[in-house]
C-alpha positions as CSV (number, residue, x, y, z in Angstrom):
1,M,67.8,6.0,-2.2
2,L,70.6,4.5,-4.2
3,K,72.4,2.1,-1.9
4,Q,75.2,1.1,-4.2
5,R,77.8,3.0,-6.1
6,I,76.6,3.8,-9.6
7,E,79.3,3.9,-12.3
8,G,78.9,6.6,-15.0
9,I,76.9,5.0,-17.8
10,F,74.9,6.1,-20.8
11,R,71.9,4.4,-22.3
12,I,69.9,5.8,-25.2
13,G,66.5,4.5,-26.2
14,Y,63.3,5.6,-27.9
15,Y,59.9,6.0,-26.2
16,R,57.0,4.8,-28.3
17,G,54.4,7.3,-29.0
18,S,56.6,10.4,-28.8
19,E,59.5,12.0,-30.6
20,S,61.6,12.1,-27.5
21,V,65.0,10.5,-27.3
22,C,65.9,9.6,-23.7
23,A,69.5,9.9,-22.7
24,L,70.1,8.5,-19.3
25,Q,73.3,9.7,-17.7
26,L,74.1,8.2,-14.3
27,I,77.1,9.9,-12.8
28,D,79.3,8.3,-10.1
29,V,77.5,9.4,-6.9
30,W,80.7,9.3,-5.0
31,S,81.9,12.3,-6.9
32,Q,78.5,14.1,-7.4
33,R,75.6,13.9,-5.0
34,H,72.8,14.8,-7.4
35,T,72.4,12.4,-10.3
36,S,70.5,13.9,-13.2
37,L,68.6,12.6,-16.1
38,F,68.8,14.5,-19.4
39,F,65.8,14.1,-21.7
40,Q,66.7,15.6,-25.1
41,N,63.8,16.2,-27.5
42,V,64.5,17.4,-31.0
43,R,64.2,20.9,-29.8
44,E,64.3,20.8,-26.0
45,V,66.2,19.5,-23.0
46,H,64.6,18.7,-19.7
47,V,66.7,18.2,-16.6
48,V,65.0,16.0,-14.1
49,N,66.2,14.9,-10.7
50,L,66.7,11.2,-10.5
51,N,64.1,10.9,-7.7
52,Q,61.6,12.6,-10.0
53,L,62.4,10.1,-12.7
54,L,61.7,7.1,-10.4
55,K,58.2,8.4,-9.8
56,Y,57.4,7.7,-13.5
57,S,59.1,4.3,-13.5
58,P,57.2,1.0,-12.9
59,L,60.4,0.0,-11.0
60,H,59.9,2.7,-8.4
61,K,60.8,1.5,-4.8
62,T,61.9,-1.9,-6.1
63,S,64.7,-1.1,-8.5
64,I,68.2,-1.8,-7.3
65,Y,71.0,-0.8,-9.7
66,G,74.0,-3.0,-10.0
67,R,77.4,-1.6,-11.2
68,T,76.3,-2.0,-14.8
69,G,72.6,-1.7,-14.3
70,S,70.3,0.7,-16.3
71,M,66.7,1.0,-17.2
72,W,64.5,2.6,-19.9
73,V,62.2,5.3,-18.6
74,P,59.0,6.4,-20.5
75,V,58.7,10.2,-20.7
76,K,55.2,11.8,-20.6
77,H,54.8,15.4,-21.4
78,K,52.2,17.4,-19.5
79,S,49.1,18.2,-21.6
80,S,49.0,21.7,-23.0
81,G,45.3,21.8,-24.1
82,G,45.9,19.5,-27.0
83,G,48.7,21.6,-28.4
84,R,52.4,20.8,-28.5
85,P,54.4,21.7,-25.5
86,K,56.4,24.9,-25.5
87,K,59.9,24.5,-26.8
88,K,62.9,26.5,-25.7
89,I,65.1,27.3,-28.6
90,Y,68.3,29.2,-28.8
91,H,69.2,30.0,-32.4
92,R,72.7,29.6,-33.4
93,V,74.3,32.3,-35.7
94,H,77.0,30.4,-37.6
95,E,78.6,33.6,-38.9
96,L,79.5,34.7,-35.3
97,D,80.5,31.2,-34.4
98,R,82.9,31.4,-37.3
99,V,84.5,34.6,-36.0
100,M,85.9,32.6,-33.1
101,D,87.3,29.9,-35.4
102,L,88.8,32.4,-37.8
103,Q,90.6,34.4,-35.1
104,K,92.6,31.4,-33.7
105,K,95.5,31.6,-36.2
106,P,95.7,35.4,-36.3
107,S,95.8,35.6,-32.5
108,I,98.8,33.1,-32.5
109,I,100.6,35.1,-35.2
110,L,100.1,38.4,-33.3
111,Q,101.1,36.9,-30.0
112,L,104.3,35.4,-31.5
113,K,105.1,38.8,-33.1
114,S,104.9,40.5,-29.8
115,I,107.1,37.9,-28.1
116,I,109.8,38.2,-30.8
117,Q,109.7,42.1,-30.6
118,S,110.1,41.9,-26.9
119,Q,113.4,40.1,-27.2
120,K,116.6,42.1,-26.9
121,Y,117.8,41.3,-30.4
122,Q,114.4,40.8,-32.0
123,S,115.1,37.1,-32.2
124,L,113.7,34.2,-30.1
125,L,115.5,30.9,-29.5
126,L,113.1,28.1,-30.3
127,R,114.1,26.3,-27.1
128,D,113.0,29.3,-25.1
129,L,109.5,29.4,-26.7
130,E,108.2,26.9,-24.1
131,K,109.2,29.3,-21.3
132,Q,107.1,32.1,-22.9
133,I,103.9,30.2,-23.6
134,G,104.0,26.8,-22.0
135,F,104.5,23.3,-23.2
136,V,101.0,22.7,-24.6
137,K,100.7,25.9,-26.6
138,K,104.3,25.5,-27.9
139,W,103.3,23.0,-30.6
140,S,100.6,25.3,-32.1
141,F,103.2,28.1,-32.3
142,M,105.7,25.8,-33.9
143,A,103.1,24.9,-36.5
144,V,102.4,28.6,-37.3
145,I,106.1,29.3,-37.7
146,E,106.4,26.4,-40.2
147,K,103.2,27.3,-42.0
148,Y,104.0,31.0,-42.6
149,P,107.5,31.6,-43.8
150,S,106.4,34.9,-45.2
151,I,106.1,36.2,-41.6
152,F,108.6,34.2,-39.6
153,R,112.1,33.2,-40.5
154,V,114.0,30.4,-38.8
155,D,117.8,30.9,-38.5
156,G,120.6,28.7,-37.1
157,G,121.2,25.0,-37.3
158,N,124.2,22.7,-36.9
159,R,126.2,24.3,-34.1
160,T,124.0,27.4,-33.8
161,P,120.8,26.9,-31.8
162,P,117.7,27.6,-34.1
163,S,115.9,30.9,-33.5
164,V,112.9,32.7,-35.1
165,R,112.6,36.3,-36.2
166,L,110.3,38.4,-38.4
167,T,111.0,38.5,-42.1
168,E,112.0,41.8,-43.6
169,K,108.5,42.3,-45.0
170,A,106.9,41.6,-41.7
171,Q,109.4,43.9,-39.9
172,K,108.4,46.7,-42.3
173,I,104.7,46.3,-41.5
174,A,105.4,45.8,-37.8
175,S,107.1,49.2,-37.7
176,E,103.7,50.8,-38.4
177,E,102.4,49.7,-35.0
178,P,103.6,52.8,-33.1
179,E,101.6,55.0,-35.4
180,A,98.5,52.9,-35.0
181,R,99.0,53.1,-31.2
182,K,99.3,56.8,-31.4
183,L,96.0,57.1,-33.3
184,M,94.4,54.8,-30.7
185,E,95.5,56.9,-27.7
186,P,92.7,59.5,-27.7
187,I,90.1,56.7,-28.4
188,L,91.5,54.8,-25.4
189,V,91.4,57.8,-23.1
190,K,87.8,58.6,-24.1
191,N,86.7,55.0,-23.6
192,L,88.4,54.7,-20.2
193,R,86.6,57.8,-19.0
194,K,83.3,56.5,-20.3
195,L,83.9,53.2,-18.5
196,L,84.5,55.0,-15.2
197,M,81.4,57.2,-15.8
198,L,79.3,54.1,-16.2
199,S,80.3,52.7,-12.8
200,I,78.3,53.6,-9.7
201,D,81.3,55.3,-7.9
202,C,83.2,56.5,-10.9
203,R,86.1,54.1,-10.1
204,L,87.2,50.7,-11.2
205,P,89.7,48.3,-9.7
206,L,92.9,48.3,-11.8
207,E,93.1,44.5,-11.8
208,K,89.7,44.4,-13.5
209,I,90.8,46.9,-16.2
210,E,93.8,44.7,-16.7
211,F,91.4,41.8,-17.2
212,I,89.9,43.4,-20.3
213,E,93.0,45.4,-21.5
214,S,93.3,43.5,-24.7
215,E,89.6,43.9,-25.5
216,L,89.9,47.6,-25.0
217,G,93.1,47.8,-27.0
218,L,95.2,49.1,-24.0
219,P,98.9,48.5,-24.1
220,S,100.2,46.0,-21.5
221,D,102.0,48.8,-19.7
222,F,99.1,51.3,-19.7
223,K,99.5,51.9,-15.9
224,K,102.9,53.5,-16.7
225,S,102.6,54.7,-20.3
226,L,99.0,56.0,-20.4
227,I,97.5,56.8,-17.0
228,P,100.2,59.2,-15.8
229,K,100.0,61.2,-19.0
230,Y,96.4,62.4,-18.1
231,P,96.3,63.5,-14.5
232,E,93.4,65.8,-15.3
233,F,91.3,62.7,-16.1
234,F,92.7,59.8,-13.9
235,T,94.2,59.1,-10.6
236,V,95.1,55.8,-8.9
237,K,94.1,55.5,-5.3
238,D,94.0,52.6,-2.8
239,F,90.7,51.6,-1.4
240,D,90.3,48.6,1.0
241,G,93.8,47.4,0.0
242,K,93.1,47.5,-3.7
243,A,94.4,50.0,-6.4
244,Y,91.5,51.7,-8.1
245,L,91.4,54.0,-11.1
246,H,89.4,57.1,-10.2
247,L,87.7,59.6,-12.5
248,E,88.9,63.1,-11.8
249,N,86.3,65.2,-13.7
250,W,82.8,64.4,-15.0
251,D,82.3,65.4,-18.6
252,S,78.6,65.6,-19.6
253,S,79.5,65.6,-23.3
254,L,80.8,62.0,-22.9
255,A,77.6,60.8,-21.2
256,V,76.1,59.9,-24.5
257,T,75.8,56.2,-25.5
258,T,76.9,54.8,-28.8
259,R,73.2,54.0,-29.5
260,E,72.3,57.7,-28.9
261,E,75.1,58.8,-31.2
262,R,73.8,56.5,-34.0
263,L,70.2,57.7,-33.6
264,A,71.4,61.3,-33.6
265,C,73.2,60.7,-36.9
266,E,70.0,59.1,-38.3
267,G,67.9,62.1,-37.1
268,V,65.8,60.0,-34.8
269,M,66.7,61.4,-31.3
270,H,65.0,64.8,-31.6
271,S,62.5,64.1,-34.4
272,S,58.8,63.2,-34.1
273,V,59.5,59.6,-35.1
274,G,58.0,57.2,-32.5
275,R,55.4,59.7,-31.3
276,G,52.8,58.6,-33.8
277,K,51.3,55.2,-34.4
278,V,54.3,53.6,-36.0
279,R,54.1,49.8,-35.9
280,I,57.1,47.6,-35.3
281,S,58.4,45.6,-38.2
282,K,58.6,41.8,-38.3
283,D,62.3,42.0,-37.7
284,G,61.8,43.7,-34.4
285,N,63.1,47.1,-35.3
286,Y,61.4,50.3,-34.4
287,Q,62.3,53.9,-35.2
288,G,62.2,55.7,-31.9
289,P,64.5,57.5,-29.5
290,Y,64.4,54.6,-27.0
291,A,64.7,51.7,-29.4
292,F,67.5,49.3,-29.9
293,R,68.6,47.7,-33.2
294,M,67.5,44.1,-33.4
295,D,69.0,41.4,-35.6
296,F,67.1,38.1,-35.2
297,P,68.5,34.9,-36.6
298,S,67.1,33.7,-39.9
299,G,65.5,30.7,-38.2
300,F,63.6,32.8,-35.6
301,R,59.9,33.4,-36.4
302,P,58.3,35.8,-33.9
303,N,54.6,35.6,-33.5
304,M,52.3,38.6,-33.1
305,S,52.2,38.5,-29.3
306,Y,56.0,38.5,-29.2
307,L,56.1,41.5,-31.5
308,E,53.5,43.4,-29.5
309,E,55.5,42.9,-26.3
310,L,58.7,43.9,-28.1
311,E,57.0,47.0,-29.4
312,K,56.0,48.0,-25.9
313,W,59.6,47.4,-24.8
314,Q,61.1,49.3,-27.7
315,K,58.9,52.3,-27.0
316,M,59.4,52.4,-23.3
317,E,61.5,55.2,-21.9
318,F,64.5,54.4,-19.7
319,P,67.1,56.3,-17.7
320,S,70.6,56.9,-19.2
321,P,73.2,54.3,-18.4
322,Y,75.4,57.1,-17.3
323,L,73.1,57.9,-14.4
324,N,73.9,56.3,-11.1
325,A,72.3,52.8,-10.9
326,R,71.6,53.2,-7.1
327,R,68.9,55.7,-7.9
328,F,66.6,53.1,-9.5
329,E,64.7,50.1,-8.2
330,A,66.0,46.9,-9.8
331,K,62.5,45.5,-10.3
332,D,61.3,48.5,-12.3
333,P,60.9,47.6,-16.0
334,K,62.6,50.9,-17.0
335,A,65.6,50.1,-14.8
336,R,65.8,46.6,-16.4
337,K,65.9,48.2,-19.8
338,R,68.6,50.5,-18.6
339,V,70.7,47.5,-17.6
340,V,70.4,46.2,-21.2
341,A,71.6,49.6,-22.3
342,V,74.6,49.3,-19.9
343,L,75.5,46.0,-21.4
344,H,75.1,47.4,-24.9
345,E,77.4,50.3,-24.0
346,L,80.1,48.1,-22.4
347,L,80.4,45.9,-25.5
348,S,80.4,49.0,-27.7
349,L,83.5,50.4,-25.9
350,T,85.6,47.3,-26.7
351,M,87.6,47.1,-30.0
352,E,85.8,44.0,-31.4
353,K,82.4,44.6,-29.7
354,R,82.6,41.4,-27.8
355,M,83.7,40.2,-24.3
356,T,83.8,36.8,-22.6
357,S,81.0,36.2,-20.2
358,A,83.5,36.0,-17.4
359,Q,84.8,39.5,-18.2
360,L,81.2,40.9,-18.2
361,D,80.5,39.2,-14.9
362,A,83.7,40.5,-13.3
363,F,82.0,44.0,-13.4
364,H,78.9,42.9,-11.7
365,S,79.3,45.0,-8.6
366,E,80.7,48.1,-10.3
367,Y,77.7,48.4,-12.8
368,L,75.1,46.6,-10.7
369,L,74.5,44.0,-13.4
370,P,71.6,41.6,-13.0
371,T,72.2,38.4,-10.9
372,R,70.9,36.3,-13.8
373,L,73.2,37.9,-16.4
374,L,73.1,35.0,-18.8
375,L,69.3,35.0,-18.7
376,C,69.2,38.7,-19.5
377,L,71.5,38.2,-22.5
378,V,69.6,35.2,-23.8
379,K,66.3,37.1,-23.5
380,R,67.6,39.9,-25.7
381,H,68.9,37.5,-28.4
382,G,68.1,40.1,-31.0
383,M,70.9,42.3,-29.6
384,F,73.4,39.9,-28.1
385,Y,74.7,36.5,-29.1
386,I,76.5,34.0,-26.9
387,T,78.8,31.5,-28.4
388,N,80.7,28.7,-26.7
389,R,83.2,28.4,-29.5
390,G,86.8,28.8,-28.3
391,A,88.2,28.4,-24.8
392,R,85.5,30.5,-23.1
393,S,81.9,31.6,-23.9
394,T,81.9,35.0,-25.6
395,V,79.1,37.6,-25.9
396,F,78.8,39.5,-29.2
397,L,77.0,42.8,-29.9
398,K,75.2,41.6,-33.0
399,E,74.6,45.0,-34.7
400,A,78.4,45.5,-34.9
401,Y,78.9,42.6,-37.3
402,G,78.0,42.1,-40.9
403,G,78.2,38.3,-41.5
404,S,81.5,37.3,-39.9
405,N,83.2,40.7,-40.2
406,L,83.3,43.6,-37.8
407,I,81.8,46.6,-39.6
408,D,83.8,49.5,-38.0
409,K,87.4,48.9,-37.1
410,C,89.7,51.0,-35.0
411,P,93.3,51.9,-36.2
412,L,94.8,49.1,-34.1
413,L,92.6,46.5,-35.7
414,L,93.3,47.8,-39.1
415,F,97.0,47.4,-38.4
416,Y,96.5,43.8,-37.1
417,D,94.6,43.0,-40.3
418,K,97.4,44.3,-42.4
419,F,100.0,42.3,-40.6
420,V,98.0,39.1,-40.6
421,S,97.4,39.5,-44.4
422,L,101.0,38.5,-44.9
423,S,99.9,35.0,-44.1
424,G,97.7,35.0,-47.3
425,R,94.5,35.4,-45.3
426,R,91.9,37.1,-47.5
427,E,89.3,39.4,-46.2
428,M,85.8,37.7,-46.2
429,N,82.8,39.1,-47.9
430,L,81.1,41.5,-45.4
431,H,77.8,39.6,-45.5
432,G,79.3,36.2,-46.3
433,G,79.6,33.3,-44.1
434,M,77.4,30.3,-43.3
435,P,73.7,30.7,-42.9
436,S,72.2,30.9,-39.5
437,S,70.3,28.0,-38.0
438,Q,69.1,26.9,-34.6
439,V,70.4,24.8,-31.8
440,V,68.4,23.2,-29.0
441,T,69.0,24.1,-25.4
């Protein structure tokens, strides 16, 4: 037992005879009960409880830490039959990390455009900018206004309070947005219906749809401008005090996943491919009606046993994501593969084929997603990629990207690209970007 208050301290040292670098982090026990020791190897991190650490220490039972006390702890790995211990590696894909970095300025530009267009006279007083976005974000927006005079024009001065509006060229391109929204409407209606069909009760809370409205491409007023236009597809009903969007009619023609549509175009779904002895390739891809497209990082080198297991998984049949999840036992391997297909389909229905992990987890009960959702995503790292770049962790559907660029773009994204191009931002090479590498977890 630690009898004195331990201030947060770091001590780093090397243990002779191993490659381990020991990082001892003692956290103030008054604010956190469990103090942890983080051992970081070149490729692995072990989290060990402090009590467990003391067992390996010669100072066990006799050590008393003062306010600035610390000690060096030798780390011994368990023997693995003479071989090196297993190393848990999560490979980083720099091209997808870069997507998050590249979208920072465009998102500010588009947000500022929307704020200006929402004003009565299409002009925003700079002193009112803080009311719209807050004090902290205001400075990023001010920097964008100053940096891109081709998009934003500042008027006023002296006796007139300064204001910002769109330049004539920007206004001309902005006038094309209604047409892009019009082209998006049938896509949005179809995707909304599919989202409802994926759910176990063919209904979703409106607040959760609002949570992902920008990812879907929905207008901010979709509850008034879109839903009432299609009473044959949608109705809003209260259930347990919450407003839910209900599906009115089931359409079997929509119960086809994006993966199945792709395979049908490639002639795989109804062909004899996959029935013979077709071996899986080293990149994990397999031509079969139940296979998913894999895209492993360049630093990942699967061994034969991994590829054999992956081949079994790729060949295994599984129920359609559009069948009710209550019909299947969660522990059944086929049901587990179906959950992967549900996640694949959810990401496919978004504009940029990505969602934050919080947004995915918000639909846990509606789609019966696994309790260990993060573990499921990490295990299928050939299909999904999790990045911590940006304010929140984001999950990408890897097959939808070529380098740092989205391969297929909807009309609204094409409009956004056209507007942002006024800033001088050039389109990147489709397969460009930084090479992939690996990061230790």
